[in-house]
C-alpha positions as CSV (number, residue, x, y, z in Angstrom):
1,M,-17.0,-41.8,-0.1
2,P,-14.7,-39.0,-0.8
3,T,-15.1,-37.0,-4.1
4,A,-12.5,-35.6,-6.4
5,L,-13.5,-33.0,-9.1
6,A,-11.2,-32.4,-12.0
7,L,-11.7,-29.1,-13.8
8,S,-10.7,-29.5,-17.3
9,P,-10.4,-26.6,-19.7
10,H,-10.7,-28.7,-22.8
11,L,-12.1,-32.2,-23.5
12,D,-8.9,-34.1,-23.0
13,D,-6.8,-31.9,-20.6
14,A,-7.7,-33.7,-17.3
15,A,-7.1,-37.2,-18.7
16,F,-3.7,-36.0,-20.4
17,S,-2.4,-34.2,-17.2
18,A,-3.9,-36.2,-14.4
19,G,-5.4,-39.3,-15.7
20,G,-3.1,-41.6,-13.6
21,L,-4.3,-39.9,-10.5
22,L,-7.9,-39.9,-11.5
23,A,-7.8,-43.7,-12.2
24,T,-6.0,-44.4,-8.9
25,L,-8.4,-42.4,-6.8
26,A,-11.4,-44.2,-8.5
27,A,-9.7,-47.7,-7.9
28,S,-9.4,-46.8,-4.2
29,G,-13.0,-46.0,-3.8
30,W,-13.2,-42.3,-4.4
31,R,-16.0,-40.8,-6.5
32,V,-14.2,-39.0,-9.3
33,V,-15.9,-36.4,-11.5
34,M,-14.3,-34.9,-14.6
35,A,-15.8,-31.6,-15.6
36,T,-14.9,-29.8,-18.8
37,V,-15.4,-26.0,-19.2
38,F,-15.2,-25.2,-22.8
39,T,-17.5,-27.8,-24.5
40,Q,-20.3,-25.7,-26.3
41,S,-21.2,-26.7,-29.8
42,V,-21.3,-23.7,-32.3
43,P,-23.3,-24.2,-35.4
44,D,-21.7,-23.1,-38.7
45,P,-18.1,-22.3,-37.5
46,Q,-16.2,-19.8,-39.6
47,G,-12.6,-18.8,-40.0
48,F,-10.0,-20.1,-37.6
49,A,-12.7,-22.0,-35.7
50,L,-13.7,-23.9,-38.7
51,A,-10.0,-24.5,-39.5
52,C,-9.5,-26.1,-36.1
53,Q,-11.8,-28.9,-37.2
54,L,-10.8,-29.1,-40.8
55,D,-7.2,-29.8,-39.8
56,K,-8.5,-32.8,-37.8
57,G,-9.9,-34.3,-41.1
58,L,-13.6,-33.3,-40.0
59,A,-15.9,-31.9,-42.6
60,P,-17.5,-28.5,-41.9
61,E,-21.1,-30.1,-41.2
62,V,-19.6,-32.2,-38.4
63,D,-20.7,-31.1,-34.8
64,Y,-17.0,-31.0,-33.6
65,M,-17.8,-30.4,-29.9
66,A,-20.5,-33.2,-29.8
67,L,-17.9,-35.5,-31.2
68,R,-15.4,-34.5,-28.6
69,R,-18.0,-34.8,-25.8
70,A,-18.7,-38.4,-27.0
71,E,-14.8,-39.1,-26.8
72,D,-14.8,-37.6,-23.3
73,D,-17.4,-40.2,-22.3
74,G,-15.1,-42.9,-23.6
75,A,-12.2,-41.5,-21.7
76,A,-14.1,-41.5,-18.4
77,D,-15.0,-45.1,-19.0
78,A,-11.4,-46.0,-19.5
79,L,-10.4,-44.2,-16.3
80,G,-13.2,-46.0,-14.4
81,I,-14.7,-42.8,-13.1
82,A,-18.1,-41.2,-13.1
83,A,-19.9,-39.9,-16.3
84,P,-18.2,-36.6,-17.1
85,L,-19.8,-33.2,-16.9
86,H,-19.8,-30.6,-19.7
87,L,-20.1,-26.9,-19.2
88,P,-21.5,-24.7,-21.8
89,F,-18.7,-22.3,-22.7
90,R,-17.2,-21.6,-26.0
91,E,-13.5,-22.3,-26.8
92,A,-11.1,-19.5,-27.6
93,P,-11.5,-19.7,-31.4
94,H,-15.1,-18.9,-31.0
95,R,-14.2,-15.9,-28.7
96,G,-12.1,-13.9,-31.2
97,Y,-8.9,-15.7,-31.1
98,A,-8.1,-15.8,-34.8
99,S,-4.8,-17.9,-35.1
100,A,-2.8,-20.7,-33.3
101,P,-0.3,-18.1,-32.1
102,E,-3.0,-16.1,-30.5
103,L,-4.1,-19.1,-28.5
104,F,-0.8,-18.8,-26.6
105,A,-0.3,-15.1,-26.5
106,D,-1.7,-12.5,-24.1
107,L,-5.5,-12.6,-23.3
108,R,-7.6,-10.4,-25.5
109,T,-8.8,-7.3,-23.7
110,E,-12.4,-8.1,-24.5
111,D,-12.2,-11.7,-23.3
112,G,-13.8,-11.6,-20.0
113,I,-14.8,-15.2,-20.0
114,D,-13.4,-15.7,-16.5
115,R,-16.1,-13.5,-15.0
116,D,-18.6,-15.8,-16.4
117,L,-16.8,-19.0,-15.5
118,A,-16.3,-18.1,-11.8
119,P,-19.9,-18.3,-10.7
120,A,-20.4,-21.4,-12.9
121,L,-17.4,-23.2,-11.1
122,G,-18.7,-21.9,-7.8
123,D,-22.0,-23.5,-8.4
124,L,-20.4,-26.7,-9.6
125,I,-18.2,-27.0,-6.5
126,A,-21.2,-26.4,-4.3
127,S,-23.2,-29.1,-6.0
128,E,-20.5,-31.7,-6.2
129,A,-19.0,-31.0,-2.7
130,P,-15.6,-32.3,-3.5
131,D,-13.0,-33.3,-1.0
132,L,-10.3,-32.4,-3.6
133,I,-10.2,-30.4,-6.7
134,L,-7.7,-30.8,-9.6
135,A,-7.1,-27.9,-12.1
136,P,-4.4,-26.7,-14.4
137,Q,-1.4,-24.5,-13.9
138,A,-1.8,-23.3,-17.5
139,V,1.7,-24.6,-18.4
140,G,2.0,-23.8,-22.1
141,G,0.1,-20.7,-21.8
142,H,-3.1,-21.6,-23.7
143,V,-5.7,-18.7,-23.1
144,D,-8.4,-21.2,-22.1
145,H,-6.3,-22.7,-19.4
146,V,-5.2,-19.3,-18.2
147,Q,-8.9,-18.3,-17.9
148,V,-9.8,-21.4,-15.8
149,V,-7.1,-20.7,-13.4
150,R,-8.1,-17.0,-13.2
151,A,-11.7,-17.9,-12.5
152,L,-11.0,-20.6,-10.0
153,R,-8.7,-18.5,-8.0
154,T,-11.4,-15.8,-7.4
155,L,-13.5,-18.4,-5.5
156,A,-13.3,-18.3,-1.7
157,S,-13.3,-22.2,-1.5
158,A,-11.7,-24.0,1.3
159,V,-11.3,-27.2,-0.8
160,P,-7.7,-28.3,-1.4
161,V,-6.5,-28.0,-5.0
162,L,-3.9,-30.1,-6.8
163,W,-2.8,-27.9,-9.6
164,W,-1.5,-30.1,-12.5
165,R,1.4,-29.5,-14.9
166,D,-0.4,-29.4,-18.2
167,F,0.6,-32.3,-20.6
168,P,1.6,-32.3,-23.4
169,Y,3.2,-28.9,-23.2
170,T,5.3,-30.2,-20.4
171,V,7.1,-32.5,-22.9
172,R,7.0,-30.3,-25.9
173,E,9.8,-27.9,-24.9
174,A,12.6,-28.1,-22.4
175,T,11.3,-24.8,-20.8
176,P,7.6,-24.6,-21.5
177,K,5.9,-21.2,-21.3
178,E,4.4,-20.6,-17.8
179,P,2.6,-17.3,-17.7
180,L,1.2,-18.1,-14.2
181,A,4.3,-19.6,-12.6
182,A,4.4,-16.9,-9.9
183,L,1.0,-17.9,-8.6
184,F,2.2,-21.4,-7.9
185,A,5.9,-20.8,-7.0
186,D,5.4,-20.8,-3.2
187,L,3.1,-23.9,-3.2
188,P,4.6,-27.2,-2.2
189,G,5.1,-29.6,-5.1
190,R,3.7,-33.1,-5.1
191,A,4.5,-35.9,-7.5
192,F,2.7,-39.2,-7.7
193,A,3.9,-42.4,-9.4
194,F,1.6,-45.0,-11.0
195,G,2.1,-48.6,-11.7
196,P,1.5,-50.3,-15.0
197,G,-2.3,-50.5,-14.4
198,G,-2.7,-46.8,-13.8
199,Q,-0.5,-46.0,-16.7
200,D,-2.4,-48.4,-19.1
201,R,-5.8,-46.7,-17.9
202,K,-4.3,-43.2,-18.6
203,L,-3.1,-44.1,-22.1
204,A,-6.5,-45.8,-22.9
205,A,-8.2,-42.7,-21.7
206,C,-6.0,-40.3,-23.7
207,A,-6.3,-42.5,-26.8
208,A,-10.1,-42.1,-26.6
209,Y,-9.8,-38.6,-27.9
210,A,-9.2,-40.0,-31.3
211,S,-10.0,-36.6,-33.1
212,Q,-7.0,-35.0,-31.3
213,I,-4.4,-37.9,-31.2
214,G,-3.4,-37.9,-34.9
215,F,-3.1,-34.1,-35.1
216,Q,-1.1,-33.8,-31.8
217,F,0.9,-37.0,-31.7
218,G,0.8,-38.6,-35.1
219,G,-1.4,-41.5,-33.6
220,V,-1.5,-43.7,-30.6
221,A,2.1,-44.8,-30.8
222,G,3.3,-41.2,-30.7
223,L,1.0,-40.5,-27.8
224,A,2.4,-43.4,-25.8
225,S,5.9,-42.3,-26.6
226,R,5.2,-38.8,-25.3
227,L,3.5,-40.2,-22.1
228,A,6.5,-42.5,-21.5
229,R,8.7,-39.3,-21.1
230,E,6.8,-38.7,-17.8
231,A,7.9,-42.1,-16.5
232,G,4.6,-42.9,-14.9
233,V,4.7,-39.8,-12.7
234,E,2.3,-36.8,-12.6
235,R,3.4,-33.5,-10.9
236,F,1.3,-30.9,-9.1
237,R,1.4,-28.0,-6.8
238,L,-0.9,-28.2,-3.7
239,S,-3.1,-25.5,-2.2
240,G,-4.3,-26.6,1.3
241,R,-4.0,-30.2,2.7
242,L,-4.7,-33.5,1.0
243,P,-7.3,-35.7,2.5
244,E,-5.9,-38.4,4.6
245,P,-5.2,-41.2,4.0
246,F,-4.5,-40.5,0.4
247,P,-4.2,-43.4,-1.9
248,A,-1.6,-42.2,-4.4
249,R,2.1,-43.1,-4.0
250,D,4.6,-40.4,-3.8
251,A,7.2,-40.4,-6.5
252,P,10.8,-41.0,-5.3
């Protein structure tokens, strides 16, 4: 049984950006594992970190990341994939990024989290032995996405990688910020189309992240409207060669 490993910066990114492909692979007999990097609970959050949960309507005493990890379990169920994995790294607001604009600006000089991520990702890849990795391109420029790309690229892995275009940043602006575009410019593009079943599974998985949907999209209807802009197609850049046969259908 082939294995696909999706490396998600946050608890929603893989489902948002590659949920159709993940569901299709699982339905085709693949073992699909969704591993999220920045999921560590931080007791007594302060400042901007606290604001990031208060603006979702969550009280200060709520364990925000525990709530989100539970949502991730529901998303995996909706996709029909294996139970998700959660790595113990802190999100950017707990690493000194003190405002929303800072999350999409240059990396802080002292933020060397990629040096800790690299061995952890290497160990994860070794233990899961994937035939295919899925990972972000950091479209939108979120610093956590950038750090995952930086860490993954330091590994001398021969596993092929489908680098996804990060939703919802792809539909928020006509020309989204792409700070790492040069890294992917020479890689071949691949686009996969999904029928109503795959699209429905993706919508259900994305909607499982209930703490995020209202804040980001105004509710499930807004989420569905944004997903509809992608017309049932997910787009990637490919490092290496896809395993054959590959079950996803190329988009016209």
